[in-house]
Steps between C-alpha positions, in 0.01 A plus 500: 500500500557141420239234493588247768329212663411570860507223756240570769569279798756347274289441192518648152271791405538732204513869576680816394715675751844583623686260726857439602566238239762228474774521241450257211800321355606508138498188285759415237440214255781244496591472132592160358493313832555159336840392378319335208149565375219704654259448786185309401178683420209358695209612711365358823734225614759567766852623541668395825840586642730278703867420544483144371882457475599665830731756343344800673304625198124473446423297189182517292253230400212574260203279421227588251146605577364554149586358161734207450638306798833643609749487786852638527768551765735799479818506709599837642863558402547770763601762245156616386456218248319166502570173321229250410561159658364189331279294731269202485216697660173437316378796289155608620242772447224631730779451752647582839827416675685537830857451625534330839719244677276200556771255618704733725829453316563874454417506127195662343267249339224586252126429499296579188132470410317567176380354172710299257294600195300811591189314616398447859457128432880472469565649845798369694717583802865393507778518759863534392785425737814713479800265465729753669867566428663496262232472231183629670270311267125476554396134510136392497399334827289217363393394848330832573127489431291817491162569343560657159374858479510793260365852475152552361598708202750740359389807695462323832746547780752221515608500865396139533766387748619602847786320675521561876556294815142525627548269800847622605650152495811595303377384158343732240147404393303582183163668438334474156200677347386465140312293243558124499354465152282208606319399815724510806391230740529727805276783373279301263566757225798645315572775753790449739626645827742246645763473773788254466694436818873440465592181684878539504534528122184326382156657468163384630163655415327627815135416426352657815709810580203699640467400866595147405155436353470664157693632203544860391220631278626437147517779243702609198575806292624713788814434699646388830719680756637427846573740786461530877201723580496443877876498565502159663792377288295263285416559133136580424360459149272711282359381170277664239321382191192354340294254708180426306229663291300610806770640729752568221807692625600491867798560727552257788742557788621204706669548838776258592420328831864410561421131529513407133145616430322820397180672607279676248471872561124528522480862387687437175212528258329786679818709496689415181359546149667202334678525166623329186781615274673679784666457837402505865812548707647584839697821552576716805405841360522696826816353654325378814634146466165346402412376153225694326312357201455644150290347224507614136337333205163449333173444683309226315199563723484860379528479122873426504564851629859599577543580869749535783457494879730532797435366849694626801588246768363607841728256690204295628410299191269771376558723199390850407405557139514855368285540188567708193821349366580616146386203294574691179869476580529136595282199436463212258791287386696653788827374646673649800847550646586668832812645660671821609612636166636838611649406840274712717407203720149464355366214291400613153269313263543439127190392307470404134150459355232643278509877453842662530661153480771570759492733802712545812322598821762667721406478866492851647451412870250782542198301392578543133672334205668676214383355168791478259451323162809325372743679270614442236152448364599208275564288811140503617307175470210296637399134505856408580736491794686761704773472763682733735839330513861603561649323199823707500580458871532870576243497782228676300183327380504488123202407282408239243186491288350311210152477354269667248507872429171660401544705184847370423600526134720192503823693447819521705403845623134409550484127573178305530665237721758678719746297707741722688742512789516851648775621732410715799677832454463686828379855453667798664436497872486119530768277648570130458344248731698378800444164668341501847693407811501138604250403772650453845453261793390196301364244746412137424265325743351153473137467614412135466436432131586854402809713473441871555742753353479852641708813449508875548389736223752620247530856369529654154588839359159539330263213574345539849579225749136387514495456121811284474451134408709206609639185346644197678719205413574165663815311411611164630834543677617191315339383176338670203163608645445875440154651546418862426153644548563700183794415270812684613878475497557433869861617480418861411121542534441557129150393391508246217151573362300811425131580475389350831624673814532312829200577716612407852421828676530418868813420695440128541409192302396153610657209310355151518620143465877550481703183528724461803850628412727800534395800289617847405204741514508841331276806464529806274303820443355601160410861414228626267752510217548122529854534633606258770731547794769261610383208714520477875564135590481260795621138512310258724365144516135390478348209692179314415304466825151577368222267390314496172184384677378843600306742278382850583258688275195731505140442401180699563649739759670219690855378543517123464780289646504148356709288736589156367797493732502235774489745787316813606608848399488831685399794285512877530333739252678835486436825314776624270616736777547206739181537709353170624149449356419137588673192639413139571567133430455300179494130583649225287291413191284810557388773259487806723272783382594838650233759426639850436294812558697729271658449155871557455841336510583287806796297624429148627773367729506124570703311758504143618703181488784572254283780353568871483370702209330830415268543201333807348125466436273746319135534611246674278 
């Protein structure tokens, strides 16, 4: 019998027994991956992957988390080797970074955050614009102004940045969480949770993102992630960390209202433990199309104990926690990567932390995970960074890792600071991943202010249809504007970043505020192995017939229509299955309060003089 970790109602439990188990892959260390020199030795920090030069290969950027400030860009040569590229990017430590296209020119830009000298007082956040062909240089955008943040310390998680289009307006926004080093005027202390809205290439701090009245609760030492927990097509946000000496560590979930604001998930602190030196992240563990939540790290409120919890999404904004997760296997100083490693259609989880340093949890789809520590042993590490990434373009998720190895002797065969690229060598009985089919029947419909894209589900050889994710692009028919929800080569569907998987799960998305012009719209499917299909496209024009003088939001079990338009509006409140719940009139200059008996997601349809729009509203 093998010792495995049992997932009861899709949660980890340790037990001994016999199950039909998945087939683990084999890992082969890539020897001498650099054309000159060796990969840097560092712990914490971050390694991110993105095709910065648009050559079809994922390149590597590393920024330090412990020790001396450091940053380096390594170009993927496409032959299994990498070449260091000199840049003007500021060396940092206690750092984090993300690739994204902030100006919609089709080139990956770079955002970094960290400390210039190893102290939190020297925290900074910098945006670098990609110059594009032929040089692809990173140039500091001196007009971009973000609060400077860094990680708390060397063993703290460094996922300080998330870049996602939270308001679906065609421009990627930025979330930050970390230590400002000095008092941040918004929180009144050094702890930061901030949202910067992208206003067509410039960034503005949103000071009241929670229902338009207050800021996120500020914290540091944990991490920040985005995902869509209610499948409404808008990115929700979850953040963990240290709040103050009384409450200490918490996890807060914020639900995107779809109108540029968020609502606080009131059950956050009664459900989630809250962690530092770890990660709280979204992952669909049971292939039902809904994001579940896993938190791993250290519980400051409980003597800094290592712990891990999983919460299954019940599809109604409630979660089921199954106790008894094996905290001896995963916990403090933990970092996480997810993806279908062995092409069985199930999302696996890789966790590096205290204890065994590095372990793969292979999803077994029978309420169990197979626990498989990394081999070779010298590649295990903690307090570092891990990635599941296809760096050799063969369709299989490979693996990268760096950090600190407990017990390492400091030799080549037994390193203290391992930094390795490992190739996925499929074991006997496994086949290479195949891209899903392209979605069909893409439809583009304008509803007042909004443009709604809808399509039929795609299929895949392994990933179930309900578990497929989707990515969209918008391209001006004439001009240089190219928007992708997640960075992608729109000509072939190849994803240009790794580590964050698109999370659009449904078969529609609502886009807001597009300028009037002719566009090409596209949609692709993404499987659990992070392989994208070709795009299905439609070309059509967009008109601007809506008004900006109407706001729809929820508060205290009521839908509120704020009508600053000069004429009355007719409203209908519908359930998500199209059933009429309420209807009436909202007069000009009126704030209409519509009391709702039941919580849930509703559609509010407005019509009137030159007005026709439909908005999703969430009621708690």
